[in-house]
N, C-alpha and C positions, 0 to 999 in steps of 0.2 A: 516535493519541495525540500524535504530534509536532505536530499542528496546534495543540492547546491549549498545548503547551510553547512553540511558536514565538510564539504570541500574547503570552505573558508577556514575551517578549524584545523585542517591537515597541513603538515609542514610543506611550505614552498609549492603548493599546488597551483598557484597562479602561473607558475612556469612549467612544472612537470606534467600537469594534466594534458596540456596540448601535445607533448611528446607521447604521452601514454595513449592518447586517442589515435595518433597517427599509426601506432603499432597494433591497432585493434585487429582481432582475428575475425574472419568471416567464413561462412560455410557451415558444415555439419557440426553437431554437438560432440563434445569430448566423450570418450568412453568412461570417464571417471564416474559418471552417474548412470551408467547403462544398466546396472543390476540392482534390483530391489533388495533392500536390507531389512532385517526384522526390526520392528519398532521398539523404542525404549519402553521401560515399564510404565512410566507416567508421562503424559503429554505436558511439556513445559511451555511451548509457544503456540499461539493461536492467531489466525488471521485477524488483523486489526483494521487495516484499510489499505487501499491502493489509490494511486493518483496517476494521471496522465495528462499530457499536453495535446490538445486537439486544435483543429483549425479555428480561426476566429468566427466563422459562420456558425459552427457547431457550438462553440462556447457562448456566443451571444444568444443563440436559440435556447440553450439550457438556462442561462441566467434569467431570461424573460418569460420562460414558460409558465403559464398559469396551471397547466396540468401537473407539472412536477411538484407544485406546492400542495396539491391534493394527494398526489401519489406518495410523497415521502416528507419527512421532517427536513425541509429544504432551507438552506441558508447560504447567502453570499457574505463572506466575512474576510476582512483584512486582519492578518495576524502580524505582530511585531516580535521578532526573535531577539536573542541576547545582544547582538551587535548592532541593533537598529534595522536589520534587514526585514523588509515587509513582503508579504505575499497575499494575494487575494484569490481565494478559492471558492468554488461552487460545491457545496457539500450536500450529499444525500445521506442522512443518518438513520440507522436502525436501532435495534435494541442493544446489540453488541458490536456491530460492524458498520462501516461507512465507506464512502468513496469521495474522491476529491478531483475536480476537473479544473484545468487551466486552459486558457486560450493562447494561441500563438502570440508571443510578445509579452505575456504576463510574467515570465521568468527569464531574466537576462541570460543569454548564452544557452538557453534550453529550447531546442527546436521542436516542431511537431513530431510526435512519436516518443519523446522523452517520457519516462514513466518510473514509478517506484512502488515498492510493496513493503508494508510494515507488519511484522508479527510481534505479538506482545505476550507477556506473562500474565497469569491470573493470581499468582501468589508471590508475595514479597520474598526475594532471595533466589527465585528460580533463574534469573538472568545470570547470576554467578555460576550456577550449575551448567548453563549453556556454554559459558566461557570455558569452563573446565573441560567440556567435551570437544571443543573445536580442534585442539592440536591433533587428536587421534583421527580427525577427518581431514587433515592436511592444512589447516589454517593455523599457522604458527605465529602470526603477527596481526591479530585483529585490531581494529581501530575502535577504541572505547571513547564515548563522549557523553556530555550532559547537555541537554537542551533546556532552555529556559523560555519563559513567556512574560512579556510585558503587558500588563492590563491597562496601560495608559498613564501610569504615574511615574514612569521612568525607572521603576524598581523591578529588576528581573526576578521572577519566581521560578525556582527549580520545577521543571515540568516532567521530564523523564530522563532516565539513563538509557543509553543505547550502544549498539555495537554493529559495525560493518565488518565484513570479512576482508575487505581490501579498500584502498583508495584509488584503484585503477579500474575504471569501468567505461563502457561505451555510451549507452543511453539509458541504462536501467540498473537499479541497485535495490537490494533488499537489506533492511536493518531489523534487528531485534531490539525491543524496548521494554522498559519497566517503569510505570508511572511512579513519581516521587510522592512521599507522604506530605511534603510541603504544599504540593499542588492540591491534593485532596483537602488539606486543612484551610485553604484559602476560599472563602465563600464566593468570591468572584468567579471561580471556576464552575459553579453550579453543579458540583458533583454530589453523589449520594453517600450516606453513611456506609461503613463496611458491613457486609453481611456475615463475615466471619473474621477471625484474627488473621492479619496478613493479607487482607483482600485489597488487591490493586487491579482488579479486573475491569474489563471493557464495559460491562453493564453498569458498573458504578460510575464510570467516567462519562458515559453518554446520557443525555436527558431522556425522559420518558414520553416525549412528544410523539414518538412513533406509534403509540397506542391509538392515536386519533387519525392515523394515515393508513394507507394500504401496505406500504413496504414495512416488513418486519426485520429482515436481515439480508445480507449478501450471501447467497448460497454457493456461488462459484464465480471465479474470475479467470479470464483468459487474456494473456498478453504476449505479443510477439517480441522477442529479445534476441540479441546476438548470442553466438555460441559462448563467447567469453563471459558475458554477463550471466548466462545460464550456469556456467561452471562455477562462478563466484557465489551463486545463490544456493545451490544444492546443499553444500555442507552446513549452512546455517539452518536450513529446513530440517535436515536430518538431526542436527544437534538438539533441535527443539522437539523431536519426537514424531515428525511427519514421516509417513511412508511415501517414498519417492520412487516412482516406477516409470519406465520409458513409455512414451505415447506412441501410438501406432504409426503416425506419419511424421515423427520427429519431435524432439523436445521431451518434456516430462509432465507427469501429473502427480501432485502431492495431495495426500488425504490425511485425515485425522486431526486437523487443526480447526475444526468447526466450519470451514469453508474449503471447497475444493479449489486448488490452484493449478491452472494449466499454463505452462510456459512453452511457447513454440520457438524453436531455434531457426532464425531467418537471417538473411543478409542485412546489413545495417540500414540500407535504404527502405526496408520493409517493416521496420519495428513500429510498435504502437499498441494501443488498446484494441482488443478485438471484441470482447463480450463480457458482460456481467449478467448473472441470473440472480433473481431475488425470490425469497419465500415471502408470501403475503400474510397479513393478519387474518384474512378471511378469503374464501373463494369468491371469484366473480363469475357470473354466468356467461357474459358475452366478452369476446375479445375486443380490446381497444388498442389501436395502433397510433402512436404519436411520433410524427417525423420531427427530428431535432437536428437541423443542419444536415450533416453527412452521417447521421446515426438514426436508428429506429428503435423505439421502445414499444414492445408488444406485451400487453398486460392481459393475462387470462387466455382462454377460460380456465377456471380452476384457481389454485392458490399459488401460481407461479407467474413470473414476468421475466422477459429476456430483453436486454439492451445490447444491440449490435452496432459496431462502429465500422464504417467503411475503411478499407486500406488506402493509405496515401502513398502514391508512388513518388519517390524522391530520388533525384539523380546525384 
């Protein structure tokens, strides 16, 4: 969702984005990220959440599923951004991580397959260090922004600071973010007190309702993206301390950020969510399979669950 929000904040993108998308590259991934590089001394960025636009059948099945309300801290929420833009997402929240699903038509000008990924800091000031690292990774003009949230009184509250590596993408973008102290100070956010000085972490941001559900956190995420979107994502992950290595059948795998991130390089007509895996609060003895539109959630046996999404062929 923040990709669309960011585009509204970028110079003249109402005109230039269309031209940028026409020039989208397709095919194999660039060699710019083909070699694994040694990790930084300290991890700065961690997986926060991912979102994706799925078909209406799947979105409705998710929204009305009784099982998901038992499986996770599940919520359907409409959020209002700084300029009055609203979005309604279906959220599955864990201890530190979550995911957000939209249905076709929920986001204007965002078709099925559109997706995004957020990585965030745990310590105040680490986003500035990420920005300092980007030029040596080839990002000379990152896009910085501040997102706000309106709790219903018309007064925007600073929510988080963020950065994209570019304003030109096809269907997927990744941004780094750092929660603002003003948001933590507002009781309407329902956040927790800091556990240490400079704590702007994910666990503080998310509620503790996960304790009464099966889902504890997102263990891995797999998303199919275009080669250009992949190339725009890798420098940000590396700047945050992720170890990025080539995947066996194309794309990359990024580790060290609390959640394994797999990005497959595909033609534009094949983009979209592929799979989430979850670690559970406790092991389950029997496997449970929940069909949700054109996706399948398999829970157990053991302390793991896998949610697979069918590929949508688009012409």
